[in-house]
VEXDREN-2710 file (C-alpha; in Angstrom, 1 decimal):
% VEXDREN-2710
k/r/px/py/pz
1/UNK/10.2/-1.0/-12.6
2/UNK/12.9/-1.5/-9.6
3/UNK/11.7/-2.7/-5.6
4/UNK/11.9/0.9/-4.5
5/UNK/9.9/2.6/-7.0
6/UNK/6.9/0.0/-6.4
7/UNK/7.2/0.7/-2.8
8/UNK/6.8/4.6/-2.9
9/UNK/3.7/3.8/-5.7
10/UNK/2.3/1.5/-2.8
11/UNK/2.7/4.1/-0.1
12/UNK/1.1/7.0/-2.4
13/UNK/-1.9/4.7/-3.0
14/UNK/-2.6/3.9/0.9
15/UNK/-2.0/7.9/1.3
16/UNK/-4.1/8.8/-1.0
17/UNK/-6.4/6.5/-0.1
18/UNK/-6.7/8.3/3.4
19/UNK/-6.5/11.7/1.9
20/UNK/-9.9/10.6/-0.2
21/UNK/-11.4/8.6/2.9
22/UNK/-10.6/12.3/5.1
23/UNK/-12.2/14.1/2.2
24/UNK/-15.4/12.3/2.0
25/UNK/-15.8/12.3/5.6
26/UNK/-15.4/16.2/5.6
27/UNK/-18.3/16.5/3.1
28/UNK/-20.4/13.7/4.4
29/UNK/-19.6/11.7/0.9
30/UNK/-19.9/7.8/1.8
31/UNK/-19.0/6.9/-1.9
32/UNK/-15.6/8.7/-1.3
33/UNK/-15.1/7.3/2.2
34/UNK/-15.6/3.7/0.8
35/UNK/-13.2/4.5/-1.9
36/UNK/-10.6/5.9/0.1
37/UNK/-11.1/3.3/2.7
38/UNK/-10.8/0.5/-0.5
39/UNK/-7.7/2.2/-1.6
40/UNK/-5.8/2.3/1.4
41/UNK/-6.5/-1.7/2.0
42/UNK/-5.3/-2.1/-1.6
43/UNK/-2.2/-0.1/-0.7
44/UNK/-1.5/-1.9/2.7
45/UNK/-2.0/-5.5/0.8
46/UNK/0.8/-4.2/-1.6
47/UNK/3.0/-3.4/1.0
48/UNK/3.1/-6.4/2.6
49/UNK/3.3/-8.3/-0.5
50/UNK/6.7/-6.2/-0.6
51/UNK/7.3/-7.4/3.0
52/UNK/7.0/-11.1/1.8
53/UNK/9.8/-10.6/-1.0
54/UNK/11.9/-9.4/0.7
55/UNK/11.6/-12.2/3.5
56/UNK/11.9/-14.4/0.6
57/UNK/15.0/-12.5/-0.9
58/UNK/16.4/-13.1/2.7
59/UNK/16.1/-16.5/3.2
60/UNK/17.3/-17.1/0.0
61/UNK/20.4/-15.3/0.5
62/UNK/20.9/-16.5/3.8
63/UNK/21.3/-20.2/2.0
64/UNK/23.8/-18.9/-0.5
65/UNK/26.3/-18.0/2.1
END
């Protein structure tokens, strides 16, 4: 799977978590709220990893010049 597809999937995971959290709030379901926050955190961490990969690639490319 390409980097672009990973980024889209990670963003989707974060958005899915936000939706689940809001649905849990609307239905007063604490478990759904917690699961939503967890999914958001996973998506955010994966997005941070994507940014680190980009920074490492940029640094590698800067030394190749």
